[in-house]
N, CA, C and O atoms as a DFTB+ gen file, in Angstrom:
704 C
 N C O
     1  1      95.079      70.559     143.962
     2  2      94.135      71.505     144.706
     3  2      94.770      72.006     145.727
     4  3      94.495      73.181     145.971
     5  1      95.680      71.393     146.535
     6  2      96.319      71.875     147.696
     7  2      97.252      73.187     147.249
     8  3      97.265      74.196     147.953
     9  1      97.923      73.100     146.188
    10  2      98.791      74.093     145.693
    11  2      97.929      75.240     145.325
    12  3      98.295      76.346     145.722
    13  1      96.859      75.151     144.638
    14  2      95.870      76.295     144.353
    15  2      95.328      76.894     145.517
    16  3      95.213      78.119     145.497
    17  1      94.911      76.167     146.699
    18  2      94.380      76.671     147.880
    19  2      95.516      77.444     148.633
    20  3      95.269      78.524     149.170
    21  1      96.693      76.913     148.665
    22  2      97.732      77.725     149.345
    23  2      98.096      78.958     148.581
    24  3      98.448      79.958     149.207
    25  1      98.037      78.963     147.255
    26  2      98.419      80.332     146.359
    27  2      97.245      81.406     146.723
    28  3      97.465      82.605     146.894
    29  1      95.975      80.792     146.815
    30  2      94.975      81.787     147.024
    31  2      95.172      82.402     148.446
    32  3      95.108      83.622     148.596
    33  1      95.426      81.510     149.546
    34  2      95.639      81.990     150.757
    35  2      96.734      82.957     150.866
    36  3      96.609      83.982     151.536
    37  1      97.790      82.667     150.237
    38  2      98.978      83.639     150.394
    39  2      98.630      84.839     149.571
    40  3      98.917      85.934     150.053
    41  1      98.151      84.798     148.598
    42  2      97.551      86.073     147.898
    43  2      96.891      87.102     148.902
    44  3      97.261      88.250     149.145
    45  1      95.675      86.307     149.495
    46  2      94.957      87.144     150.405
    47  2      95.669      87.555     151.658
    48  3      95.314      88.558     152.278
    49  1      96.704      86.770     152.055
    50  2      97.365      87.290     153.324
    51  2      98.389      88.406     152.764
    52  3      98.592      89.333     153.548
    53  1      99.015      88.455     151.617
    54  2      99.873      89.447     151.150
    55  2      99.060      90.660     150.853
    56  3      99.522      91.735     151.237
    57  1      97.897      90.649     150.215
    58  2      97.051      91.811     150.008
    59  2      96.606      92.402     151.313
    60  3      96.486      93.622     151.430
    61  1      96.354      91.557     152.314
    62  2      95.760      92.025     153.583
    63  2      96.940      92.969     154.397
    64  3      96.732      94.073     154.902
    65  1      98.147      92.271     154.378
    66  2      99.378      92.802     154.870
    67  2      99.954      94.174     154.392
    68  3     100.522      95.002     155.104
    69  1      99.678      94.267     152.931
    70  2     100.179      95.418     152.378
    71  2      99.364      96.740     152.607
    72  3      99.805      97.876     152.433
    73  1      98.029      96.384     153.048
    74  2      97.331      97.733     153.369
    75  2      96.867      97.596     154.820
    76  3      95.692      97.329     155.072
    77  1      97.639      97.750     155.622
    78  2      97.458      97.418     157.140
    79  2      96.433      98.412     157.654
    80  3      95.757      98.044     158.615
    81  1      96.214      99.673     157.126
    82  2      95.209     100.576     157.602
    83  2      93.801     100.548     157.190
    84  3      92.848     101.151     157.684
    85  1      93.849      99.611     156.039
    86  2      92.387      99.544     155.405
    87  2      91.668      98.256     155.735
    88  3      92.264      97.269     156.165
    89  1      90.213      98.307     155.493
    90  2      89.401      97.240     155.872
    91  2      89.717      95.971     154.970
    92  3      90.201      96.138     153.851
    93  1      89.442      94.710     155.459
    94  2      89.573      93.690     154.712
    95  2      88.216      92.802     154.979
    96  3      87.721      92.789     156.106
    97  1      87.695      92.133     154.002
    98  2      86.456      91.484     154.143
    99  2      86.622      89.968     153.765
   100  3      87.242      89.625     152.758
   101  1      86.091      89.169     154.545
   102  2      86.252      87.709     154.334
   103  2      84.579      87.129     154.367
   104  3      83.862      87.333     155.347
   105  1      84.171      86.490     153.311
   106  2      82.950      86.150     153.273
   107  2      82.574      84.943     152.263
   108  3      83.451      84.189     151.843
   109  1      81.527      84.840     151.985
   110  2      80.938      83.788     150.909
   111  2      80.203      84.515     149.701
   112  3      79.745      85.646     149.862
   113  1      80.115      83.959     148.696
   114  2      79.554      84.440     147.397
   115  2      78.780      83.382     146.706
   116  3      79.101      82.195     146.781
   117  1      77.717      83.830     146.004
   118  2      76.784      82.942     145.275
   119  2      76.918      83.445     143.884
   120  3      76.543      84.611     143.758
   121  1      77.342      82.884     142.839
   122  2      77.298      83.163     141.432
   123  2      76.459      82.340     140.724
   124  3      76.443      81.131     140.955
   125  1      75.635      82.933     139.743
   126  2      74.731      82.345     138.923
   127  2      75.077      82.551     137.519
   128  3      74.382      83.403     136.967
   129  1      76.046      81.945     136.735
   130  2      76.210      82.313     135.350
   131  2      75.099      81.704     134.475
   132  3      74.705      80.547     134.627
   133  1      74.598      82.590     133.512
   134  2      73.601      82.078     132.661
   135  2      73.914      82.390     131.219
   136  3      74.343      83.506     130.928
   137  1      73.727      81.478     130.314
   138  2      73.997      81.915     128.904
   139  2      73.783      80.803     128.040
   140  3      73.642      79.725     128.617
   141  1      73.723      80.804     126.790
   142  2      73.466      79.875     125.668
   143  2      73.413      78.473     126.226
   144  3      74.442      77.802     126.315
   145  1      72.266      78.030     126.594
   146  2      72.262      76.563     127.014
   147  2      72.954      76.385     128.319
   148  3      73.011      75.240     128.768
   149  1      73.476      77.343     128.972
   150  2      74.307      77.245     130.076
   151  2      73.746      77.627     131.177
   152  3      73.350      78.793     131.174
   153  1      73.549      76.888     132.326
   154  2      72.776      77.495     133.531
   155  2      73.304      76.894     134.740
   156  3      72.789      75.839     135.112
   157  1      74.205      77.377     135.377
   158  2      74.863      76.730     136.596
   159  2      74.900      77.599     137.885
   160  3      74.350      78.701     137.879
   161  1      75.447      77.193     138.834
   162  2      75.658      77.966     139.971
   163  2      76.893      77.550     140.652
   164  3      77.286      76.384     140.677
   165  1      77.523      78.602     141.236
   166  2      78.874      78.451     141.920
   167  2      78.781      79.299     143.268
   168  3      78.281      80.412     143.431
   169  1      79.435      78.417     144.233
   170  2      79.485      78.889     145.624
   171  2      80.961      79.364     145.763
   172  3      81.844      78.729     145.189
   173  1      81.248      80.445     146.497
   174  2      82.672      80.838     146.569
   175  2      83.082      81.298     148.010
   176  3      82.238      81.775     148.769
   177  1      84.231      81.166     148.328
   178  2      84.811      81.800     149.677
   179  2      85.770      82.803     149.062
   180  3      86.642      82.520     148.241
   181  1      85.479      84.148     149.612
   182  2      86.147      85.206     148.951
   183  2      86.794      86.027     150.077
   184  3      86.473      85.936     151.262
   185  1      87.756      86.851     149.569
   186  2      88.464      87.803     150.488
   187  2      88.635      89.052     149.598
   188  3      88.901      88.924     148.403
   189  1      88.479      90.298     150.197
   190  2      88.615      91.573     149.429
   191  2      89.276      92.629     150.500
   192  3      88.897      92.808     151.657
   193  1      90.388      93.302     149.805
   194  2      91.193      94.138     150.557
   195  2      90.966      95.529     149.837
   196  3      91.032      95.654     148.614
   197  1      90.683      96.599     150.746
   198  2      90.355      98.065     150.287
   199  2      91.463      98.919     150.427
   200  3      92.312      98.734     151.299
   201  1      91.502      99.787     149.667
   202  2      92.101     101.058     149.836
   203  2      91.395     102.106     149.160
   204  3      90.567     101.731     148.329
   205  1      91.549     103.416     149.344
   206  2      90.570     104.690     149.162
   207  2      89.371     104.188     148.357
   208  3      88.322     103.833     148.896
   209  1      89.575     104.178     147.084
   210  2      88.352     104.214     146.123
   211  2      88.442     102.736     145.517
   212  3      87.553     102.437     144.719
   213  1      89.212     101.982     145.748
   214  2      89.350     100.581     144.951
   215  2      89.576      99.480     145.997
   216  3      89.858      99.686     147.178
   217  1      89.408      98.238     145.386
   218  2      89.571      96.938     146.174
   219  2      90.023      95.945     145.160
   220  3      89.830      96.042     143.948
   221  1      90.705      94.886     145.835
   222  2      91.229      93.878     145.193
   223  2      90.507      92.590     145.710
   224  3      90.327      92.563     146.927
   225  1      90.110      91.630     145.061
   226  2      89.551      90.445     145.656
   227  2      89.986      89.140     145.054
   228  3      90.368      89.117     143.884
   229  1      89.956      88.181     145.700
   230  2      90.274      86.688     145.259
   231  2      89.295      85.710     145.925
   232  3      88.812      85.996     147.020
   233  1      88.995      84.585     145.307
   234  2      88.296      83.639     145.753
   235  2      88.326      82.362     145.205
   236  3      88.752      82.223     144.058
   237  1      87.887      81.280     145.940
   238  2      87.922      79.930     145.512
   239  2      86.498      79.387     145.084
   240  3      85.729      79.279     146.039
   241  1      86.061      79.079     144.044
   242  2      84.721      78.628     143.760
   243  2      84.465      77.345     143.604
   244  3      85.406      76.644     143.235
   245  1      83.305      76.788     143.811
   246  2      82.972      75.427     143.625
   247  2      81.660      75.364     142.546
   248  3      80.604      75.961     142.754
   249  1      81.865      74.733     141.651
   250  2      80.812      74.578     140.752
   251  2      79.719      73.594     141.073
   252  3      79.921      72.380     141.069
   253  1      78.578      74.133     141.346
   254  2      77.431      73.264     141.608
   255  2      76.830      72.592     140.449
   256  3      76.783      73.213     139.387
   257  1      76.349      71.355     140.527
   258  2      75.870      70.842     139.228
   259  2      74.355      71.394     139.156
   260  3      73.653      71.669     140.129
   261  1      74.012      71.496     137.823
   262  2      72.864      72.143     137.404
   263  2      72.175      71.084     136.634
   264  3      72.776      70.475     135.749
   265  1      70.721      70.791     136.984
   266  2      69.981      69.932     136.360
   267  2      69.389      70.444     135.092
   268  3      68.974      69.727     134.182
   269  1      69.386      71.740     135.110
   270  2      68.821      72.332     133.772
   271  2      69.888      72.501     132.480
   272  3      69.498      72.709     131.332
   273  1      71.258      72.381     132.854
   274  2      72.195      72.442     131.904
   275  2      72.273      71.117     131.100
   276  3      72.000      70.035     131.620
   277  1      72.649      71.249     129.837
   278  2      72.551      69.855     129.082
   279  2      73.717      68.936     129.566
   280  3      73.544      67.718     129.594
   281  1      74.814      69.456     129.922
   282  2      75.845      68.533     130.473
   283  2      76.258      68.962     131.805
   284  3      76.865      70.021     131.962
   285  1      75.935      68.132     132.839
   286  2      76.061      68.315     134.210
   287  2      77.581      68.308     134.605
   288  3      78.275      67.318     134.371
   289  1      78.067      69.393     135.188
   290  2      79.532      69.423     135.581
   291  2      79.668      69.819     136.989
   292  3      78.797      70.425     137.613
   293  1      80.939      69.402     137.514
   294  2      81.380      69.999     139.012
   295  2      82.826      70.293     138.773
   296  3      83.503      69.824     137.858
   297  1      83.257      71.199     139.786
   298  2      84.586      71.528     139.634
   299  2      84.929      72.666     140.449
   300  3      84.008      73.278     140.990
   301  1      86.277      73.084     140.636
   302  2      86.709      74.047     141.365
   303  2      87.367      75.176     140.596
   304  3      87.743      74.952     139.445
   305  1      87.520      76.271     141.097
   306  2      88.110      77.508     140.288
   307  2      88.528      78.566     141.317
   308  3      88.361      78.525     142.536
   309  1      89.098      79.510     140.585
   310  2      89.886      80.527     141.451
   311  2      89.737      81.843     140.564
   312  3      90.039      81.822     139.371
   313  1      89.273      82.954     141.177
   314  2      89.130      84.140     140.606
   315  2      89.810      85.184     141.189
   316  3      90.071      85.085     142.388
   317  1      90.221      86.373     140.452
   318  2      90.784      87.511     141.051
   319  2      90.134      88.597     140.319
   320  3      89.774      88.515     139.144
   321  1      89.981      89.790     141.204
   322  2      89.140      90.761     140.775
   323  2      89.521      92.263     141.236
   324  3      90.244      92.435     142.218
   325  1      89.020      93.305     140.510
   326  2      89.449      94.685     140.997
   327  2      88.067      95.401     140.971
   328  3      87.301      95.088     140.059
   329  1      87.703      96.261     141.812
   330  2      86.437      97.003     141.872
   331  2      86.900      98.404     142.350
   332  3      87.794      98.656     143.158
   333  1      86.060      99.296     141.643
   334  2      86.242     100.782     141.866
   335  2      85.027     101.353     142.334
   336  3      83.981     101.264     141.691
   337  1      85.128     101.975     143.502
   338  2      83.962     102.591     144.163
   339  2      83.724     104.000     143.767
   340  3      84.638     104.816     143.647
   341  1      82.380     104.280     143.554
   342  2      82.118     105.732     143.141
   343  2      81.794     106.623     144.236
   344  3      81.107     107.638     144.123
   345  1      82.368     106.155     145.394
   346  2      82.310     106.940     146.709
   347  2      83.621     106.714     147.401
   348  3      84.212     105.645     147.248
   349  1      84.067     107.601     148.102
   350  2      85.255     107.457     148.839
   351  2      85.156     107.074     150.217
   352  3      86.143     107.210     150.940
   353  1      84.035     106.592     150.685
   354  2      83.784     106.306     152.044
   355  2      84.026     104.732     152.257
   356  3      83.328     103.808     151.838
   357  1      85.143     104.677     152.982
   358  2      85.653     103.277     153.269
   359  2      84.671     102.546     154.198
   360  3      84.710     101.317     154.139
   361  1      83.724     103.157     155.117
   362  2      83.131     102.772     155.939
   363  2      81.522     102.729     155.704
   364  3      80.724     102.350     156.562
   365  1      81.211     103.133     154.533
   366  2      79.882     103.406     154.089
   367  2      79.379     102.513     152.763
   368  3      80.144     101.748     152.177
   369  1      78.057     102.710     152.395
   370  2      77.641     102.115     151.296
   371  2      77.924     102.897     150.063
   372  3      77.859     104.125     149.995
   373  1      78.252     102.076     149.074
   374  2      78.784     102.629     147.821
   375  2      78.498     101.780     146.423
   376  3      78.664     100.561     146.361
   377  1      78.090     102.510     145.424
   378  2      78.028     101.643     144.200
   379  2      79.473     101.452     143.760
   380  3      80.391     102.128     144.222
   381  1      79.647     100.402     142.750
   382  2      80.948     100.089     142.330
   383  2      80.806      99.478     140.935
   384  3      79.768      98.941     140.549
   385  1      81.886      99.593     140.229
   386  2      82.150      98.730     138.840
   387  2      83.482      97.953     138.945
   388  3      84.441      98.370     139.595
   389  1      83.470      96.990     138.373
   390  2      84.702      96.235     138.403
   391  2      84.881      95.209     137.412
   392  3      84.065      95.035     136.507
   393  1      86.083      94.421     137.579
   394  2      86.257      93.188     136.422
   395  2      86.798      92.224     137.292
   396  3      87.422      92.497     138.318
   397  1      86.505      90.877     136.793
   398  2      87.139      89.748     137.430
   399  2      87.411      88.810     136.510
   400  3      86.754      88.821     135.468
   401  1      88.329      87.915     136.695
   402  2      88.833      86.775     135.747
   403  2      88.663      85.535     136.572
   404  3      89.176      85.496     137.691
   405  1      88.012      84.565     136.126
   406  2      87.626      83.134     136.687
   407  2      88.461      82.258     135.933
   408  3      88.419      82.315     134.704
   409  1      89.348      81.313     136.619
   410  2      89.823      80.113     136.014
   411  2      89.264      79.025     136.635
   412  3      89.424      78.929     137.851
   413  1      88.519      78.022     135.932
   414  2      87.830      77.128     136.514
   415  2      88.204      75.734     135.833
   416  3      88.405      75.621     134.624
   417  1      88.267      74.792     136.658
   418  2      88.435      73.258     136.145
   419  2      87.269      72.535     136.479
   420  3      86.952      72.348     137.654
   421  1      86.513      72.055     135.382
   422  2      85.149      71.597     135.520
   423  2      85.354      70.167     134.826
   424  3      86.057      70.041     133.824
   425  1      84.726      69.163     135.400
   426  2      84.582      67.755     135.145
   427  2      83.231      67.574     134.703
   428  3      82.300      67.855     135.457
   429  1      83.046      67.139     133.570
   430  2      81.529      66.852     133.005
   431  2      81.179      65.240     133.504
   432  3      81.695      64.264     132.959
   433  1      80.449      65.173     134.358
   434  2      80.027      63.775     134.995
   435  2      79.652      62.927     134.041
   436  3      78.925      63.289     133.116
   437  1      80.132      61.646     134.169
   438  2      79.891      60.479     133.498
   439  2      80.325      60.520     131.976
   440  3      79.971      59.667     131.161
   441  1      81.096      61.557     131.696
   442  2      81.625      61.405     130.318
   443  2      83.028      61.705     130.222
   444  3      83.518      61.508     129.110
   445  1      83.816      62.150     131.154
   446  2      85.187      62.209     131.143
   447  2      85.733      62.312     132.592
   448  3      85.050      62.846     133.466
   449  1      87.044      61.767     132.865
   450  2      87.662      61.955     134.028
   451  2      88.677      63.153     134.189
   452  3      89.258      63.469     135.228
   453  1      88.771      63.746     132.972
   454  2      89.700      64.928     133.039
   455  2      88.936      66.146     133.288
   456  3      87.746      66.252     132.991
   457  1      89.653      67.093     133.853
   458  2      88.946      68.535     134.043
   459  2      89.231      69.385     132.835
   460  3      90.286      69.301     132.206
   461  1      88.404      70.077     132.583
   462  2      88.381      71.065     131.453
   463  2      88.724      72.411     131.985
   464  3      88.047      72.828     132.925
   465  1      89.745      73.192     131.480
   466  2      89.974      74.483     131.881
   467  2      89.133      75.461     131.145
   468  3      89.162      75.532     129.917
   469  1      88.327      76.274     131.947
   470  2      87.595      77.303     131.385
   471  2      87.962      78.634     131.903
   472  3      88.073      78.746     133.124
   473  1      88.172      79.687     131.128
   474  2      88.476      80.919     131.508
   475  2      87.338      82.074     131.214
   476  3      87.054      82.300     130.038
   477  1      86.719      82.766     132.205
   478  2      85.679      83.683     132.089
   479  2      86.036      85.135     132.612
   480  3      85.956      85.446     133.800
   481  1      86.397      85.906     131.703
   482  2      86.739      87.358     132.351
   483  2      85.215      87.993     132.291
   484  3      84.463      87.674     131.369
   485  1      84.814      88.887     133.299
   486  2      83.717      89.725     133.224
   487  2      83.820      90.948     133.884
   488  3      84.648      91.178     134.766
   489  1      82.802      91.911     133.375
   490  2      82.769      93.050     134.059
   491  2      81.463      93.020     134.893
   492  3      80.497      92.310     134.616
   493  1      81.538      93.859     135.930
   494  2      80.228      93.991     136.892
   495  2      80.200      95.310     137.493
   496  3      81.134      96.100     137.629
   497  1      78.793      95.446     137.885
   498  2      78.376      96.634     138.490
   499  2      77.709      96.195     139.776
   500  3      77.288      95.041     139.856
   501  1      77.592      96.987     140.727
   502  2      76.791      96.468     142.025
   503  2      76.817      97.685     142.992
   504  3      77.150      98.836     142.708
   505  1      76.377      97.175     144.256
   506  2      76.216      98.053     145.282
   507  2      76.780      97.452     146.672
   508  3      76.341      96.375     147.077
   509  1      77.605      98.052     147.279
   510  2      78.376      97.425     148.462
   511  2      77.624      98.101     149.702
   512  3      77.556      99.324     149.825
   513  1      77.083      97.225     150.580
   514  2      76.150      97.672     151.730
   515  2      76.957      97.280     152.945
   516  3      77.516      96.184     152.933
   517  1      77.083      98.172     154.117
   518  2      77.710      97.730     155.308
   519  2      76.506      97.842     156.445
   520  3      75.749      98.804     156.580
   521  1      76.514      96.755     157.142
   522  2      75.555      96.584     158.240
   523  2      76.322      96.505     159.480
   524  3      77.367      95.856     159.530
   525  1      75.788      97.219     160.611
   526  2      76.258      97.289     161.936
   527  2      77.876      97.240     162.053
   528  3      78.474      96.635     162.942
   529  1      78.508      98.011     160.960
   530  2      79.875      98.355     160.886
   531  2      80.736      97.155     160.746
   532  3      81.940      97.392     160.652
   533  1      80.383      95.988     160.716
   534  2      81.052      94.808     160.807
   535  2      80.670      93.725     159.520
   536  3      81.455      92.914     159.029
   537  1      79.488      93.911     159.188
   538  2      78.897      92.969     158.286
   539  2      78.738      93.832     156.937
   540  3      78.600      95.055     156.916
   541  1      78.782      92.982     155.810
   542  2      78.482      93.374     154.465
   543  2      77.806      92.623     153.598
   544  3      77.830      91.402     153.748
   545  1      77.078      93.203     152.533
   546  2      76.511      92.356     151.388
   547  2      76.739      93.213     150.324
   548  3      76.700      94.434     150.481
   549  1      76.992      92.653     149.181
   550  2      77.279      93.179     147.867
   551  2      76.576      92.440     146.794
   552  3      77.128      91.455     146.304
   553  1      75.252      92.873     146.327
   554  2      74.683      92.196     145.080
   555  2      75.418      92.946     143.897
   556  3      75.764      94.124     143.980
   557  1      75.612      92.187     142.842
   558  2      76.208      92.716     141.630
   559  2      75.736      91.892     140.451
   560  3      75.399      90.716     140.588
   561  1      75.717      92.549     139.252
   562  2      75.232      91.929     137.921
   563  2      76.556      92.209     136.942
   564  3      77.176      93.271     136.900
   565  1      76.815      91.117     136.237
   566  2      77.975      91.169     135.414
   567  2      77.709      90.584     134.045
   568  3      76.707      89.884     133.901
   569  1      78.485      90.802     133.073
   570  2      78.513      90.335     131.665
   571  2      80.011      89.776     131.473
   572  3      80.984      90.427     131.856
   573  1      80.116      88.560     130.870
   574  2      81.404      88.012     130.685
   575  2      81.338      87.062     129.493
   576  3      80.281      86.862     128.895
   577  1      82.502      86.477     129.160
   578  2      82.445      85.594     128.199
   579  2      83.408      84.353     128.605
   580  3      84.580      84.543     128.931
   581  1      82.813      83.061     128.559
   582  2      83.632      81.855     128.816
   583  2      84.224      81.374     127.660
   584  3      83.613      81.276     126.596
   585  1      85.592      81.014     127.847
   586  2      86.167      80.315     126.703
   587  2      86.783      79.034     127.248
   588  3      87.469      79.044     128.270
   589  1      86.527      77.928     126.548
   590  2      87.142      76.575     126.938
   591  2      88.662      76.555     126.426
   592  3      88.897      76.640     125.221
   593  1      89.502      76.461     127.203
   594  2      90.740      76.213     126.699
   595  2      91.298      74.638     126.688
   596  3      92.426      74.423     126.244
   597  1      90.659      73.793     127.079
   598  2      91.046      72.446     127.005
   599  2      90.329      71.766     125.847
   600  3      89.179      72.081     125.540
   601  1      90.975      70.896     125.254
   602  2      90.398      70.166     124.090
   603  2      89.822      68.804     124.709
   604  3      90.548      67.992     125.283
   605  1      88.602      68.658     124.555
   606  2      87.767      67.508     124.718
   607  2      86.679      67.280     123.940
   608  3      86.242      68.275     123.362
   609  1      86.140      66.291     123.771
   610  2      84.969      65.994     122.727
   611  2      83.878      65.413     123.599
   612  3      83.141      64.581     123.070
   613  1      83.677      65.738     124.856
   614  2      82.816      65.054     125.685
   615  2      81.688      66.125     126.084
   616  3      80.826      65.738     126.873
   617  1      81.631      67.327     125.643
   618  2      80.551      68.088     126.094
   619  2      80.070      68.928     124.736
   620  3      80.612      68.909     123.631
   621  1      79.016      69.591     125.109
   622  2      78.410      70.236     123.815
   623  2      78.918      71.667     123.880
   624  3      79.616      72.083     124.805
   625  1      78.499      72.447     122.765
   626  2      78.905      73.982     122.643
   627  2      78.606      74.703     123.638
   628  3      79.116      75.822     123.582
   629  1      77.934      74.489     124.591
   630  2      77.273      75.294     125.600
   631  2      78.424      75.914     126.521
   632  3      78.197      76.883     127.246
   633  1      79.601      75.330     126.450
   634  2      80.692      75.707     127.367
   635  2      81.300      77.082     127.047
   636  3      81.683      77.858     127.923
   637  1      81.353      77.302     125.855
   638  2      81.749      78.764     125.277
   639  2      80.841      79.710     125.124
   640  3      79.810      79.278     124.608
   641  1      80.830      80.900     125.391
   642  2      79.799      81.936     125.082
   643  2      79.576      83.022     126.077
   644  3      80.123      83.048     127.179
   645  1      78.818      83.836     125.671
   646  2      78.604      85.048     126.719
   647  2      77.810      84.597     128.024
   648  3      77.059      83.622     127.985
   649  1      77.996      85.300     129.111
   650  2      77.385      85.011     130.380
   651  2      76.804      86.117     130.904
   652  3      77.442      87.166     130.806
   653  1      75.618      86.137     131.504
   654  2      75.294      87.170     132.371
   655  2      75.333      86.588     133.695
   656  3      74.844      85.480     133.917
   657  1      75.953      87.362     134.673
   658  2      76.533      86.717     135.805
   659  2      75.962      87.459     137.001
   660  3      76.696      88.350     137.427
   661  1      74.714      87.264     137.684
   662  2      74.388      87.923     138.859
   663  2      75.022      87.150     140.045
   664  3      75.187      85.930     140.057
   665  1      75.352      87.994     141.024
   666  2      76.004      87.497     142.267
   667  2      75.570      88.179     143.471
   668  3      75.032      89.286     143.502
   669  1      75.858      87.394     144.515
   670  2      75.542      87.904     145.902
   671  2      76.728      87.506     146.923
   672  3      76.957      86.336     147.231
   673  1      77.434      88.580     147.399
   674  2      78.395      88.167     148.473
   675  2      78.040      88.760     149.736
   676  3      77.470      89.851     149.752
   677  1      78.344      88.100     150.871
   678  2      78.161      88.659     152.296
   679  2      79.099      88.025     153.223
   680  3      79.514      86.879     153.053
   681  1      79.458      88.834     154.281
   682  2      80.438      88.398     155.159
   683  2      80.887      89.379     156.239
   684  3      80.119      90.256     156.635
   685  1      82.117      89.240     156.717
   686  2      82.432      89.915     157.844
   687  2      83.542      90.951     157.458
   688  3      84.402      90.613     156.644
   689  1      83.553      92.219     158.023
   690  2      84.566      93.210     157.634
   691  2      85.445      93.363     158.761
   692  3      85.025      93.595     159.895
   693  1      86.732      93.228     158.449
   694  2      87.712      93.372     159.610
   695  2      88.409      94.682     159.323
   696  3      88.891      94.944     158.221
   697  1      88.441      95.535     160.422
   698  2      89.069      96.816     160.404
   699  2      90.274      96.852     161.013
   700  3      90.322      96.608     162.218
   701  1      91.345      97.132     160.356
   702  2      92.731      97.167     160.899
   703  2      93.450      98.455     161.204
   704  3      94.596      98.430     161.652
């Protein structure tokens, strides 16, 4: 986990240093993947670096256990994403479309001690809002597909499949 954390921090620092004149956002995000027998929640710490009409993001997620899902799981993940803004205002509100890919390691409680690797690519649309020049919020809705890459026999078939992924991120904007 320490190597994963160091990699994400290094990626965020590299992306922030490469665009020294453009804003950088640091905040938290709540994701709620919903699909075929699958209902969970993820909390994330995220960073996003902007240039003209696009941005790159990276984050670390934590899978919160869901009592509604058939198999309860916990775990960490990392995602990388790209967003395209339909406005070229770096300092204003803007609709966006983008894509992300999430690599998550989930442990199904009471059933296995091994983590299962799940990969979820998804496309999203949303609206980026700026408050008081320094704070932001970005509600979004996405659709993706989760594919389980690890072989195990300890969970049901709810792990693979399509997902509707509503999300809300908020945090602080750093202008450089």
